[in-house]
N, C-alpha and C positions, 0 to 999 in steps of 0.2 A: 343556437338554432342553426341548422345546416341550410345550405342553399338548395335550389331546385335540382332535379335530376338533370345532368348535363345532356346536351344534344349530341348528335342529331336525333330527332324524334320522327316517327312515321305513323301513318294512319293505316289500319288494316280492317277490312270488313267488306260488306256487312256480315255480322255473325248471325246465329239462328234467331236472334231477337230483333235484328235490323240495326244493331248498334255498331259503331266503328270504334275500335280500341286504339288508343294512342300508345305506341310502344317506343321504348328506348332502343336505339340501334344495337343490334347484336343479341338482345335477350327477348324472351317471350313474356316478360312481366309487364302488364299494362300499367301505365302511370296515370291514365285517365281514359275517359270514354265520351264520345258524343252519342247520347242516348236518343233513340228514335222517337219514343213517346208518340207514335202515330204520325210523325212528320214524314214528308216525302224523302225517299232515299237520297236523291240528289242534294237536298238541303242538309241532311245529316252528314253526307260525305264532304260537302263544302265546309261545314262547321268543324269536322274532324281535321281537314287540311289546315284550317286556320289555327287550330290548337296545336297541331304537330309542328307548325312553322314558328311557334313561340320562341324557341331558343335562337333561331335565325333572325327573327325580328328584333329581339333584345340585343343581339350582337351588332346588327346594323345600326340601331339607335345609339349604342355605345360608340361605334365607329364615327358616327356623325358628331357626337359630342367631343370625341377625342381630337377632332380637327381644330378645335378652338385653341388648344395650347401649342400648336405646331408652329415652328418658325416659318416665316413667309416663303422662303425658298422651297420648303417642302410641303407647304399648304396645298398646292394644286394636286400633287400626287396623292396625299392622304384623302383629299376631297373626292377624287375620282375613285379611289378604293372604297370609300364610304358609299358613294352612289352605286357602285357595282354590288356591294354587299346588300344594299337596300333593294336593288332590282331582283337579286336572287331570292331574298326573303319574301318579297311580294309575290314572285312567281310560285314559290312553295306554298304560301298562304292561300293562293288561288288554285291549288291542286296540281301544280306543275312540278317539274324537277328543280331541285335547288342547285 
């Protein structure tokens, strides 16, 4: 089994149905969609941003776990890097820039 489509992902929309497509950077093939199903556009857009941030969120969580095996003298640097990755991922998940 192969892994997920690598990031970065972005959300594009709404399309003619009110859906937001989740796209892999650089190509036009959707990897997913936040479907409106009569929900408000702002809600669908926020859902799409959260889905599009998935690769960043996964990377940030992996960075947090990666700090556990770091020697003490490097722990603070790795921890700061993990926090910064988490902040970027949260911003992207909330519809901001990563």
